[in-house]
C-alpha positions in Angstrom: 61.0 64.9 83.6 60.1 68.5 82.9 58.1 67.5 79.9 56.2 64.9 82.0 55.1 67.6 84.5 54.1 69.9 81.6 52.0 67.1 80.2 50.3 66.5 83.6 49.5 70.2 83.9 47.9 70.3 80.5 45.8 67.3 81.3 44.6 69.0 84.5 43.7 72.2 82.7 41.8 70.2 80.0 39.9 68.3 82.7 39.0 71.6 84.5 37.8 73.1 81.2 35.7 70.0 80.6 34.2 70.2 84.1 33.4 73.9 83.6 31.6 73.1 80.4 29.6 70.1 81.8 26.5 69.5 79.8 23.2 70.2 81.4 19.8 68.8 80.7 16.5 70.6 81.3 12.8 69.8 81.0 10.7 73.0 80.7 9.7 72.9 84.4 13.3 72.3 85.4 14.5 75.2 83.3 11.9 77.5 84.9 12.9 76.5 88.4 16.6 76.9 87.6 16.1 80.4 86.0 14.0 81.7 89.0 17.0 80.9 91.2 19.8 81.9 88.9 18.6 84.4 86.3 20.3 87.7 86.7 17.1 89.7 87.1 15.8 87.2 89.7 18.9 87.4 91.7 18.7 91.2 91.6 15.1 91.2 92.7 16.0 88.8 95.6 18.7 91.2 96.8 16.2 94.1 96.6 13.9 92.1 99.0 16.8 91.5 101.4 17.7 95.1 101.3 14.1 96.1 102.0 14.0 93.8 105.0 17.1 95.6 106.4 15.5 98.9 105.6 12.4 97.9 107.6 14.6 97.1 110.6 16.5 100.3 110.2 13.3 102.3 110.4 12.1 100.2 113.4 15.4 100.6 115.2 15.4 104.4 114.8 12.5 104.6 117.4 14.1 102.2 119.9 16.5 103.3 122.6 19.7 104.8 121.2 22.8 104.7 123.5 26.0 106.5 122.8 29.2 107.1 124.7 32.0 109.6 124.6 35.4 110.2 126.1 36.7 113.8 126.1 40.3 114.6 127.0 41.6 118.1 127.2 45.1 119.3 127.8 45.7 123.0 128.4 49.1 123.3 127.0 49.2 126.9 128.0 46.7 127.8 130.7 44.8 131.0 130.5 46.0 133.7 132.9 43.5 135.8 134.8 44.5 139.1 136.5 43.1 139.7 140.0 43.7 142.5 142.6 44.4 140.4 145.6 45.6 143.1 148.1 43.3 145.8 147.0 46.1 148.1 146.1 45.2 148.5 142.5 47.9 146.1 141.4 46.6 143.0 139.5 48.4 139.8 140.1 48.4 137.0 137.4 46.6 133.8 138.4 45.8 130.5 136.6 42.6 128.6 137.7 41.9 124.9 137.4 44.2 122.0 136.3 46.0 121.6 133.1 44.3 118.3 132.1 40.7 117.1 132.2 39.0 113.9 131.2 35.3 113.3 131.0 33.6 109.9 130.3 29.9 110.3 129.3 27.0 108.1 128.2 23.6 109.2 126.8 20.3 107.3 126.3 17.8 108.8 123.8 14.3 107.6 123.4 11.4 108.7 121.2 8.2 108.8 123.3 5.8 110.0 120.7 6.4 111.0 117.1 3.7 110.7 114.5 6.1 110.6 111.6 7.9 107.6 113.2 4.6 105.6 113.4 3.9 106.4 109.8 7.5 105.4 108.9 6.9 102.0 110.4 3.9 101.4 108.2 5.8 102.8 105.2 8.7 100.4 105.8 6.3 97.5 105.6 4.8 98.9 102.5 8.2 99.3 100.9 8.9 95.6 101.7 5.6 94.7 100.1 6.6 96.6 97.0 10.0 94.8 96.8 8.3 91.4 97.2 5.7 92.2 94.5 8.5 93.4 92.2 10.3 90.1 92.8 7.1 88.2 92.0 6.6 90.2 88.8 10.2 89.5 87.9 9.7 85.8 88.4 6.6 85.8 86.2 8.5 87.6 83.5 11.4 85.2 83.8 9.0 82.2 83.6 7.5 83.6 80.4 10.9 84.4 78.9 12.2 80.9 79.7 9.1 79.3 78.0 9.7 81.5 74.9 13.4 80.7 74.9 12.8 77.0 75.4 10.3 77.0 72.6 12.6 78.9 70.2 15.3 76.3 70.8 12.9 73.4 70.1 11.6 75.3 67.0 15.1 75.7 65.5 15.9 72.0 66.3 12.7 70.8 64.6 13.1 73.2 61.7 16.6 71.8 61.0 15.3 68.2 61.0 12.6 69.2 58.5 14.9 71.1 56.3 17.4 68.2 56.3 14.7 65.7 55.4 13.5 68.0 52.6 17.0 68.5 51.4 17.6 64.7 51.4 14.4 64.1 49.5 15.0 66.8 46.8 18.6 65.6 46.5 17.4 62.1 45.8 14.9 63.4 43.3 17.6 65.5 41.6 20.0 62.5 41.3 17.2 60.4 39.8 16.2 63.2 37.4 19.9 63.8 36.4 20.3 60.2 35.6 17.1 60.3 33.5 18.3 63.4 31.7 21.6 61.8 30.8 19.6 58.9 29.3 17.4 61.4 27.4 14.3 60.6 29.4 14.0 64.0 31.2 14.3 67.6 30.3 17.3 69.8 31.4 14.8 72.3 32.7 13.6 69.7 35.3 17.1 69.3 36.5 17.6 73.0 36.8 14.4 73.5 38.6 15.3 70.9 41.2 18.8 72.5 41.5 17.1 75.8 42.4 14.9 74.1 45.0 17.9 72.3 46.5 20.0 75.5 46.7 17.1 77.3 48.4 16.8 74.6 50.9 20.5 74.6 51.6 20.4 78.4 52.2 17.5 78.0 54.6 19.3 75.2 56.4 22.5 77.3 56.8 20.5 80.2 58.2 18.5 78.1 60.6 21.7 76.4 61.9 23.1 79.8 62.7 19.9 80.8 64.4 20.1 77.6 66.4 23.4 78.6 67.9 21.9 82.0 68.9 18.7 80.4 70.2 20.8 78.1 72.6 22.9 81.1 73.8 19.7 83.1 74.4 18.3 80.2 76.3 21.4 80.0 78.5 21.4 83.7 79.1 17.7 83.5 80.2 18.6 80.8 82.7 21.6 82.6 84.0 24.1 80.1 82.5 27.3 80.9 80.7 26.2 81.2 77.1 28.8 78.6 76.0 27.5 75.9 78.4 26.2 72.9 76.3 22.6 72.1 77.2 20.1 69.4 76.2 16.3 70.0 76.3 14.4 66.9 77.3 10.9 68.1 76.3 9.8 68.1 72.6 7.7 70.6 70.7 4.8 68.3 69.9 4.4 67.1 73.5 4.5 70.7 74.9 1.9 71.8 72.3 -0.5 69.0 73.0 -0.1 69.5 76.8 -0.8 73.3 76.5 -3.8 72.7 74.2 -5.4 70.8 77.1 -5.2 73.9 79.3 -8.7 74.3 80.9 -9.5 78.0 81.5 -12.6 76.9 83.4 -10.4 75.5 86.2 -8.2 78.6 86.2 -10.7 81.5 86.6 -9.5 85.0 86.4 -9.0 86.7 89.7 -8.2 90.4 89.5 -6.9 90.5 93.0 -4.3 87.8 92.1 -2.9 89.8 89.2 0.6 91.1 90.0 0.1 94.4 88.2 -3.1 95.1 90.2 -1.3 94.2 93.4 1.4 96.7 92.6 -1.2 99.4 91.7 -2.9 98.8 95.0 0.3 99.0 96.9 1.2 102.2 95.2 -2.1 103.7 96.3 -1.4 102.5 99.8 2.0 104.2 99.7 0.4 107.5 98.6 -2.1 107.2 101.5 0.8 106.8 103.9 2.6 109.9 102.4 -0.6 111.9 103.0 -0.7 110.5 106.5 2.9 111.5 107.0 2.2 115.1 106.0 -0.7 115.3 108.4 1.4 113.8 111.2 3.9 116.7 110.9 1.3 118.9 112.7 1.4 116.7 115.8 3.7 117.4 118.7 6.8 115.3 119.3 8.0 114.1 122.7 11.5 112.9 123.3 13.4 111.9 126.4 17.1 111.6 127.1 19.1 110.5 130.1 22.9 111.0 130.4 25.5 110.4 133.0 29.2 110.7 133.3 32.2 111.4 135.4 35.0 114.0 135.2 38.5 114.1 136.5 41.0 116.9 136.7 44.8 116.7 137.1 48.0 118.6 136.3 49.5 115.5 134.8 48.0 112.5 133.0 47.1 110.3 136.0 43.6 109.3 134.8 44.4 105.7 134.0 46.6 105.1 137.1 45.3 103.4 140.2 46.1 104.1 143.8 47.2 107.7 143.1 44.3 109.4 144.8 42.8 110.6 141.5 39.3 111.8 142.2 36.4 111.5 139.7 33.2 113.6 140.0 29.9 112.1 138.7 27.1 114.0 137.0 23.8 113.1 135.5 20.9 114.7 133.6 17.4 113.8 132.6 15.8 115.7 129.8 12.3 115.7 128.5 11.6 117.6 125.2 8.2 118.5 123.9 8.0 120.2 120.5 4.7 121.6 119.3 4.3 122.9 115.7 2.4 126.1 115.8 2.7 128.0 112.5 4.6 127.0 109.3 3.4 129.9 107.0 1.0 127.3 105.3 4.0 125.1 104.3 2.5 122.0 105.9 -0.9 122.8 104.3 0.7 123.0 100.8 2.6 119.7 101.4 -0.6 118.0 102.6 -2.5 119.2 99.5 0.3 117.9 97.2 0.1 114.5 98.9 -3.7 114.4 98.6 -3.4 115.1 94.8 -0.8 112.4 94.5 -3.2 110.0 96.2 -6.0 110.9 93.8 -3.6 110.3 90.9 -2.7 106.8 92.3 -6.3 106.0 92.7 -7.0 107.0 89.1 -4.0 104.9 87.9 -5.3 101.9 89.9 -8.7 102.1 88.2 -7.0 102.4 84.8 -4.8 99.4 85.6 -7.8 97.4 86.6 -9.6 98.1 83.2 -6.4 97.4 81.3 -5.8 94.1 83.0 -9.4 93.0 82.3 -8.9 93.9 78.6 -5.5 92.2 78.5 -7.0 89.0 80.0 -9.8 88.9 77.4 -7.3 89.6 74.6 -4.9 86.9 75.9 -7.7 84.4 76.3 -8.9 85.1 72.7 -5.3 84.9 71.4 -4.8 81.5 73.1 -8.1 80.1 71.8 -7.2 81.3 68.3 -3.7 79.8 68.5 -5.2 76.4 69.3 -7.6 76.7 66.4 -4.8 77.8 64.1 -2.7 74.9 65.2 -5.5 72.4 64.4 -6.0 74.1 61.0 -2.3 74.1 60.1 -2.0 70.5 61.2 -4.7 69.5 58.6 -3.1 71.8 56.0 0.3 70.1 56.6 -1.2 66.6 56.1 -2.9 67.8 52.9 0.3 69.5 51.6 2.3 66.3 52.3 -0.2 64.2 50.3 -0.2 66.7 47.4 3.6 66.8 47.3 3.8 63.0 47.5 1.3 62.6 44.6 3.3 65.2 42.5 6.5 63.3 43.2 4.9 60.1 41.8 3.5 62.0 38.8 6.8 63.7 38.1 8.7 60.4 38.2 6.1 58.9 35.8 6.3 62.0 33.5 2.7 63.1 34.1 3.6 66.2 36.1 6.1 68.9 35.1 9.0 70.2 37.2 7.1 73.4 37.8 4.1 71.5 39.2 6.4 69.6 41.5 8.2 72.8 42.6 4.9 74.4 43.4 3.8 71.4 45.5 7.1 71.5 47.3 6.8 75.2 48.0 3.3 74.6 49.3 4.6 71.8 51.6 7.5 73.9 52.9 5.2 76.8 53.7 2.8 74.4 55.5 5.6 73.0 57.5 6.7 76.5 58.6 3.2 77.5 59.4 2.7 74.3 61.5 5.9 75.0 63.5 4.9 78.6 64.1 1.4 77.5 65.2 2.9 75.1 67.8 5.1 78.0 69.1 2.1 80.3 69.2 0.1 77.8 71.4 3.0 77.6 73.9 3.7 81.4 74.0 0.0 82.4 74.1 -0.6 80.1 77.0 2.4 81.5 78.8 1.1 85.1 78.3 -2.3 84.0 79.6 -0.8 82.4 82.7 1.3 85.5 83.4 -1.9 87.5 83.6 -3.4 84.8 85.9 -0.2 84.9 88.0 0.6 81.3 87.5 4.2 80.5 88.7 
């Protein structure tokens, strides 16, 4: 019976493990959407926005009515003695005044009527929230680009493995045929050795790519915010994504500087420096605050404050206070702080101009890189077709004894290079389009 229970427990643990490693499928768009919600950087940026919202309310609430209450209990364990000449005969008699115990219940209402720094603080809190949201937007753009690159790298290794396996299969078949011909005296030993070198090189490349494939999948999972051991399947393929990205029409996606996230951040930074300058200027303005308090006090020789019907008397008091503070002279401290804030604003304005020029240059560079990647893909596709034809012809010539093993090996190396160039050209199209869309702020 005990073994039966142990067996059931093991089955349950295995089923839970299988559930935790449930296989997931992603198209590229699904992967992007999942990462924006679950990527570690995205979640951190989202929490920053939530914190900024609370910070904004904290700043707003500081200027709203503030109410506080207090209860003060005092017990004179040993009352102070006062000497007093009651009879006028020069002899002081000891007296104690008041009661041994006192309790006071008090409430206070404070309200800012005018404070220039508070008004600027409200504007700064909104700007701080804008900065947090723009930082989140930039994070999501970076996550999107990283997902596209990680997705492409996985597809690249998958496709590369297929190509290497096909090449290995083809060379192995040629090697077997050549080995048989050599054993019959119809081929040279050098041809067999040359094919063995080619096969060994392919096997090494295949082993390396298979290891890279495992890393590529784990990097993809990390980019999405998944456990790196989670099995995933990608439903898009490299050819389809490349063709789709090649159809990207820049005419329908014009460049708008105001929409670029880096330019937005630069403008917001300038705005924040303007507010800091405004804050320093506001310190020269008067502040007006009001407070209203009220309470009640009771005195007794014993603790009777919480008892009812014992004749305990409470005495109420209240106070209204209006406080006006006018800055008159700060030994030029405020002037120095204002000048510093003005210099910081000029620096921010300069940085904004530099950012604008850099973004325009980056856009032109990204557009050129994308156009070149499309042209390079088309060229490498033609070169691959030619390399396949050349290698096929040399295969036939080699089997017929017209071409040497060196000529076949050279044709094979040319084909393998063309294959790698073609794969890299496809990845370049995908990645260069992603970089261009990041500058265009395409989410």
